[in-house]
matplotlib code that plots the C-alpha trace (Angstrom):
import matplotlib.pyplot as plt

x = [20.5, 23.3, 27.0, 28.6, 31.9, 30.1, 29.7, 32.8, 35.3, 33.9, 32.3, 30.7, 31.3, 28.4, 27.7, 25.5, 24.8, 28.1, 30.0, 31.6, 32.0, 34.8, 37.1, 39.9, 43.4, 47.0, 47.6, 44.9, 47.2, 48.1, 44.5, 43.3, 45.8, 44.7, 41.3, 41.7, 44.4, 41.9, 40.7, 37.3, 36.8, 37.9, 36.0, 32.9, 34.3, 36.1, 39.5, 42.0, 43.3, 45.9, 49.4, 51.2, 50.7, 52.2, 49.4, 46.9, 48.8, 48.5, 44.8, 44.5, 46.7, 44.3, 41.3, 42.7, 43.4, 39.8, 38.5, 40.6, 39.1, 35.5, 35.2, 33.2, 35.0, 33.7, 34.0, 36.2, 34.1, 35.4, 34.0, 32.8, 35.4, 38.2, 39.6, 40.7, 39.5, 37.7, 35.9, 34.7, 31.4, 30.2, 28.4, 29.4, 27.6, 25.7, 23.2, 22.3, 19.6, 17.9, 18.4, 20.0, 23.2, 24.7, 26.4, 29.3, 30.9, 33.4, 34.0, 36.7, 35.9, 36.2, 33.2, 30.8, 27.5, 27.2, 25.0, 27.7, 27.4, 23.6, 24.1, 26.5, 24.3, 21.3, 23.4, 24.3, 20.7, 19.8, 22.6, 21.6, 18.0, 18.5, 21.7, 22.1, 18.5, 18.4, 15.1, 16.6, 19.6, 20.8, 23.2, 24.4, 25.9, 26.9, 24.1, 26.3, 27.0, 24.2, 25.6, 25.6, 22.0, 21.0, 22.6, 20.6, 17.3, 17.7, 18.5, 15.2, 16.3, 14.1, 15.4, 14.4, 16.0, 19.1, 21.4, 22.7, 26.5, 26.5, 30.0, 33.3, 35.4, 38.6, 38.3, 34.6, 31.2, 29.1, 25.3, 24.4, 21.4, 20.0, 18.6, 17.1, 15.4, 13.2, 12.6, 9.0, 10.0, 12.2, 11.3, 13.6, 15.0, 13.7, 17.1, 20.8, 22.2, 24.9, 27.0, 28.2]
y = [79.9, 77.3, 78.4, 77.6, 76.7, 73.9, 72.1, 73.1, 72.4, 68.9, 67.8, 64.4, 61.6, 61.1, 57.7, 57.0, 53.9, 54.1, 57.0, 58.2, 62.0, 62.8, 65.7, 66.4, 65.5, 66.6, 63.0, 63.5, 65.7, 63.2, 62.0, 65.5, 66.4, 63.3, 64.8, 68.6, 68.7, 67.6, 70.6, 69.0, 69.1, 72.8, 73.9, 75.2, 76.2, 79.3, 77.6, 76.6, 73.0, 72.3, 72.4, 70.2, 68.0, 70.8, 73.1, 70.5, 70.2, 74.0, 73.8, 71.0, 72.9, 75.9, 73.5, 71.9, 75.4, 76.4, 73.3, 74.3, 77.8, 76.5, 78.2, 76.8, 74.1, 71.0, 67.2, 64.9, 62.6, 59.0, 55.7, 53.4, 50.8, 53.1, 55.9, 57.8, 61.4, 61.6, 65.0, 67.5, 69.0, 71.4, 74.5, 78.1, 81.5, 80.3, 83.1, 81.9, 84.5, 83.5, 79.7, 79.7, 78.3, 77.5, 74.3, 73.7, 70.5, 68.8, 65.2, 63.3, 63.1, 59.3, 59.1, 61.4, 60.1, 57.4, 59.2, 59.8, 63.5, 63.4, 61.0, 63.3, 66.4, 64.6, 63.8, 67.4, 68.4, 66.0, 67.3, 70.9, 70.4, 67.9, 69.1, 72.8, 73.8, 75.3, 76.2, 76.9, 75.5, 77.2, 76.2, 78.0, 76.7, 78.2, 78.1, 76.0, 73.4, 71.0, 68.2, 70.2, 71.3, 67.7, 66.8, 69.5, 68.7, 65.0, 66.0, 67.9, 71.4, 73.8, 76.3, 79.8, 81.8, 82.9, 85.5, 87.4, 88.0, 87.2, 85.9, 87.0, 83.8, 83.3, 86.5, 86.4, 87.3, 84.2, 83.8, 81.5, 79.4, 79.7, 76.6, 76.0, 73.5, 74.4, 72.3, 72.0, 70.6, 67.9, 64.3, 62.7, 59.3, 56.2, 54.9, 55.8, 59.1, 60.7, 58.6, 60.0]
z = [118.4, 118.2, 118.3, 114.9, 116.6, 118.3, 115.0, 113.1, 115.9, 116.3, 113.1, 113.6, 111.2, 108.8, 107.3, 104.3, 102.4, 100.4, 102.0, 105.1, 105.6, 108.1, 109.0, 106.6, 107.7, 106.7, 105.5, 102.8, 100.7, 98.0, 97.7, 97.5, 94.8, 92.8, 92.3, 92.8, 90.1, 87.5, 85.4, 84.9, 88.7, 89.0, 85.8, 87.6, 91.0, 92.1, 92.7, 90.1, 89.7, 92.4, 90.9, 93.4, 96.4, 98.4, 97.3, 98.5, 101.8, 102.3, 101.8, 104.4, 106.9, 106.6, 106.9, 110.1, 111.5, 110.8, 112.6, 115.6, 115.6, 115.1, 111.7, 108.8, 106.9, 105.2, 105.5, 103.5, 101.3, 101.4, 100.0, 102.8, 103.6, 102.1, 104.2, 101.1, 100.4, 97.1, 97.5, 100.0, 101.0, 103.7, 104.9, 104.7, 105.1, 108.1, 109.0, 112.5, 113.2, 109.9, 110.4, 106.9, 105.4, 102.0, 100.9, 98.5, 97.3, 94.8, 93.9, 92.0, 88.3, 88.2, 90.6, 88.7, 87.4, 90.0, 92.6, 95.2, 95.2, 95.6, 98.5, 100.2, 99.7, 101.1, 104.2, 104.5, 104.3, 107.0, 109.2, 108.6, 109.5, 112.4, 114.0, 113.0, 113.4, 109.9, 108.2, 104.8, 102.9, 99.8, 97.0, 93.9, 90.7, 87.4, 84.8, 82.6, 85.3, 84.4, 86.5, 89.7, 89.0, 88.6, 92.0, 93.7, 92.1, 92.9, 96.5, 96.8, 96.1, 94.1, 91.6, 92.7, 90.0, 88.1, 89.6, 86.6, 86.6, 90.2, 90.6, 89.1, 88.7, 86.7, 84.8, 83.9, 85.4, 85.7, 85.9, 88.9, 89.5, 93.1, 94.6, 98.1, 100.2, 103.2, 106.3, 105.3, 101.9, 103.4, 104.0, 106.6, 105.6, 107.5, 108.4, 108.5, 109.6, 111.7, 114.0, 117.3]

ax = plt.figure().add_subplot(projection="3d")
ax.plot(x, y, z, "-o")
ax.set_aspect("equal")
plt.show()
């Protein structure tokens, strides 16, 4: 099986029709704060809204250190033609012996409902199957997070069930929907993809 550090220490840039996914950088702090400080973005995730640019900078310092160690950390989502971070997406919980991993993501509120997150998730799925050798990619979202469920369904994921009180977040137990896509379910796109 592949060595995870091979991917996370040298994440390749991923280009889609409207997005570029690249590594996160320390100079992304102000852009990250601009979206991660929004309570609407943090509502359904396990982190609280960022309270300052310095908090965003600390997150990025940790991310850069994780790249250096070859540990799981995601990509910065940027709009093509603009090198400004507007979200993040990536893999975690990579079970190499089972060829399985989970994805997570977030996106600036002002870009919701325009198909950007679905586009990014489809790019991650392609990367997972083509470059990581995965057979199964999972994702979880709160039952009440209808927008995230729509993203996954549009990206080809299937709902496999509800995990009751699966996660304790911000003082409450949350029911989580479990979604997955298998390699045999996936239809590779005809063009586009991962740049060297």
